[in-house]
C-alpha positions in Angstrom: 77.3 33.8 -71.6 80.8 35.7 -71.0 83.3 37.0 -70.8 86.6 37.0 -71.4 94.7 36.4 -70.3 106.2 34.0 -65.1 106.3 32.8 -68.5 103.9 29.8 -68.7 101.2 28.6 -66.3 103.3 25.6 -65.4 105.7 27.6 -63.7 103.2 30.3 -62.1 103.8 31.2 -58.5 101.0 30.2 -56.1 101.8 33.6 -54.5 100.2 35.4 -57.4 98.5 38.7 -56.7 96.3 39.8 -59.4 95.9 43.9 -59.1 93.2 44.9 -60.9 89.8 43.4 -62.1 89.6 45.8 -64.9 92.9 47.3 -66.4 92.8 50.7 -66.6 95.3 53.2 -68.7 98.3 53.6 -67.2 98.3 50.8 -64.5 101.1 49.0 -63.8 101.3 45.5 -62.1 103.2 45.5 -58.7 106.6 44.1 -58.5 106.7 40.1 -58.0 103.0 39.7 -59.3 102.4 36.7 -61.6 99.7 34.7 -63.2 97.9 32.4 -60.9 98.6 28.6 -61.0 96.7 26.8 -63.6 94.8 25.1 -60.4 93.4 28.3 -59.0 92.6 29.3 -62.9 90.6 25.8 -63.0 89.0 26.6 -60.0 88.0 30.0 -60.9 86.5 28.7 -64.0 84.5 25.8 -62.2 83.1 28.2 -59.6 82.3 31.1 -62.2 80.4 28.6 -64.4 78.9 27.3 -61.3 77.6 30.6 -60.2 76.8 31.8 -63.9 74.4 28.5 -64.0 73.2 28.9 -60.6 72.1 32.8 -61.4 70.2 31.8 -64.7 68.5 28.5 -63.4 67.9 30.3 -60.0 66.4 33.6 -61.5 64.3 31.7 -63.8 62.8 29.6 -61.2 62.2 32.4 -58.9 60.6 34.3 -61.9 58.2 31.9 -62.7 57.1 31.6 -58.8 56.3 35.0 -58.8 54.4 35.6 -62.2 52.8 33.8 -65.0 53.5 36.3 -67.5 56.3 34.7 -69.6 57.5 38.0 -71.0 58.2 39.2 -67.0 59.8 35.9 -66.6 62.4 36.4 -69.4 63.1 40.1 -68.1 63.6 38.9 -64.7 65.8 36.3 -65.6 67.8 38.5 -68.6 68.4 41.3 -65.8 69.9 39.0 -63.1 71.9 37.2 -65.6 73.6 40.5 -66.8 74.3 41.6 -63.3 75.6 38.5 -62.4 77.6 37.8 -65.5 79.2 41.3 -65.0 80.4 40.6 -61.4 81.7 37.4 -62.0 84.0 38.6 -64.9 85.1 41.6 -62.8 85.8 39.1 -59.7 87.2 36.1 -61.7 88.9 37.6 -64.8 92.2 38.5 -63.0 92.7 34.9 -62.0 91.6 32.8 -65.1 90.6 35.2 -67.8 86.8 34.6 -66.8 85.8 32.5 -70.0 83.2 30.5 -68.2 82.6 29.2 -71.8 84.0 26.5 -73.8 83.5 28.2 -77.2 85.5 31.5 -75.7 88.4 29.2 -74.6 88.5 27.1 -78.0 88.6 30.3 -79.7 91.5 31.6 -77.6 93.4 28.4 -78.0 92.8 28.5 -81.8 94.0 32.2 -82.3 97.0 31.2 -79.8 97.8 28.3 -82.3 97.7 30.5 -85.3 99.1 33.5 -83.9 102.4 32.3 -82.6 101.4 31.0 -79.2 100.3 34.0 -77.4 97.0 33.2 -75.0 95.9 29.8 -73.7 97.7 26.3 -74.3 96.3 23.3 -75.3 96.9 21.7 -71.9 95.2 25.0 -70.2 92.4 24.4 -72.3 92.2 20.7 -71.8 91.7 21.9 -68.0 89.4 24.7 -68.7 87.0 22.8 -70.5 85.9 20.1 -68.0 86.1 22.7 -65.0 83.4 24.8 -67.1 81.3 21.8 -67.9 81.3 20.3 -64.3 80.8 23.8 -62.9 77.7 24.2 -65.2 76.3 21.1 -63.9 77.0 22.0 -60.1 75.4 25.4 -60.8 72.0 23.7 -62.2 72.0 21.3 -59.1 72.5 24.0 -56.9 69.6 26.3 -58.0 67.4 23.2 -57.9 68.3 22.7 -54.3 67.8 26.3 -53.2 64.5 26.4 -54.3 63.4 22.8 -53.3 63.2 21.4 -56.8 64.8 17.7 -57.5 68.2 17.7 -57.7 68.6 16.5 -61.1 65.7 16.1 -63.0 66.1 16.0 -66.9 64.6 19.1 -68.7 61.7 18.4 -71.1 61.8 21.5 -72.9 62.7 20.8 -76.2 64.8 23.6 -78.5 65.5 21.5 -81.5 63.9 23.7 -84.2 66.1 25.1 -87.1 65.1 28.9 -86.3 66.6 28.3 -82.9 69.8 26.7 -83.8 70.2 29.6 -86.3 69.6 32.1 -83.2 72.7 30.2 -81.5 75.1 30.5 -84.4 74.1 34.5 -84.1 74.3 34.8 -80.5 77.8 33.0 -80.1 79.2 34.8 -83.2 78.3 38.1 -81.7 80.0 36.9 -78.4 83.3 36.0 -80.1 83.2 39.1 -82.2 82.8 41.4 -78.9 85.2 39.4 -76.9 88.1 39.4 -79.3 87.1 42.6 -80.9 87.7 44.2 -77.4 91.0 42.5 -77.0 92.1 43.8 -80.8 91.1 47.5 -80.2 92.9 47.6 -76.3 89.3 48.0 -74.8 89.3 44.7 -72.7 88.8 47.2 -69.7 85.2 47.1 -71.0 84.4 43.7 -70.8 82.5 43.2 -67.9 79.9 45.6 -68.7 79.9 45.1 -72.7 80.1 41.4 -72.4 77.2 41.1 -70.0 75.2 43.9 -71.9 75.4 41.8 -75.3 74.3 38.8 -73.4 71.3 40.8 -71.9 70.7 42.1 -75.2 70.8 38.7 -77.1 68.2 37.3 -74.4 65.9 39.4 -76.7 67.0 39.7 -79.8 67.7 35.9 -80.7 65.2 33.3 -81.0 67.2 31.0 -78.7 67.5 33.5 -76.0 71.2 33.1 -76.4 72.5 30.2 -74.3 76.2 30.8 -76.6 78.0 28.6 -74.4 78.3 24.8 -74.6 79.0 24.4 -70.7 75.9 26.2 -70.1 74.0 24.4 -72.5 74.8 21.0 -70.9 74.1 22.4 -67.3 70.8 23.5 -68.2 69.8 20.1 -69.3 70.0 18.8 -65.5 66.9 20.8 -64.6 63.1 20.8 -65.5 62.8 24.5 -64.9 62.2 27.5 -66.8 65.8 27.6 -68.1 65.9 24.1 -69.0 67.1 22.7 -72.4 66.1 18.7 -73.0 69.2 16.7 -73.5 68.2 15.6 -77.1 68.8 19.5 -78.0 72.1 19.6 -76.6 73.9 18.2 -79.7 72.3 20.7 -82.1 72.9 24.0 -79.7 76.4 23.1 -78.9 77.0 22.5 -82.7 75.4 25.8 -83.6 77.5 27.5 -81.0 80.8 26.1 -82.3 79.7 27.1 -85.7 79.1 30.6 -84.1 82.5 30.3 -82.8 84.0 29.7 -86.1 81.9 33.0 -87.8 82.8 35.0 -85.1 86.5 34.4 -85.4 86.0 35.2 -89.2 84.6 38.4 -88.7 87.2 39.5 -86.2 89.9 38.5 -88.7 87.9 40.6 -91.6 87.2 43.5 -89.3 89.9 44.2 -87.1 92.7 43.4 -89.6 95.1 46.0 -88.3 94.0 45.7 -84.2 96.6 45.0 -81.7 95.7 41.5 -79.8 95.0 43.0 -76.4 95.1 45.7 -73.5 97.7 42.9 -72.0 100.4 41.6 -74.2 99.7 38.3 -73.6 102.5 35.9 -73.6 102.3 31.7 -74.0 100.5 30.3 -71.0 98.5 33.5 -70.3 94.8 33.1 -70.0 92.4 35.3 -72.0 90.7 37.0 -73.6 88.5 38.6 -71.2 90.7 39.9 -68.3 94.2 38.9 -68.3 95.9 38.2 -65.1 98.6 40.6 -64.2 102.5 39.3 -64.2 105.9 41.0 -63.8 106.1 40.9 -67.7 102.6 42.8 -68.6 102.2 46.4 -69.2 98.7 47.9 -69.3 98.8 50.6 -71.8 
């Protein structure tokens, strides 16, 4: 699920021109570049999350139509998700930071609050979260429409066993550790590949197949297909994901005690942490 940051979002110019999807050593922002306005960042989060869920749900439907082998179905689903997520982070990272995930957004807001104001603000988080949830629902409906399924049909796939919830704690903790670990070690340029690869691996090594994303969890309840989750299982999954985010942040604090805060020196109001939009006051190391 994945990936994952003018002086403030409220004064950002509408003529912002992000220069690079993946920051590279020695690159410099062009003169006059600034962070995109909040409405553009919210749109990127909505569209990105919608596209991600459409990839997950649509590839799941396609896989079940092509084979009865559950292993092959999961393989097809995970491969499509890996490539789709990598592309979306690369494309939309320069606009919004490519969170597509309330757990990542809340973790970024918390670290900003605890660390003196860098990263997303409370106002930005309050805009990102509903955009992500709305996008996830739209993506599930879109996937159902493409494959001739009922546009909205609550999933009957119960996922409430304790071992599955533990899988979600592990999957989300690993995602948060990866994203913020990359930021602390100045390796955010690897975010598209690293985050997508981690999610692809977590499909297979976690019992829950790694939702690791509250918005995606909610969206997948709207489709009674391979990737669905019963509405009654949402609360447990989201709770486990938030617990995993806390564990992940604790691991970041423990392991990366002397790390830097990111490839781009984020300022208050600058989205992150996956890939930060470039502005006139940012220099990529």
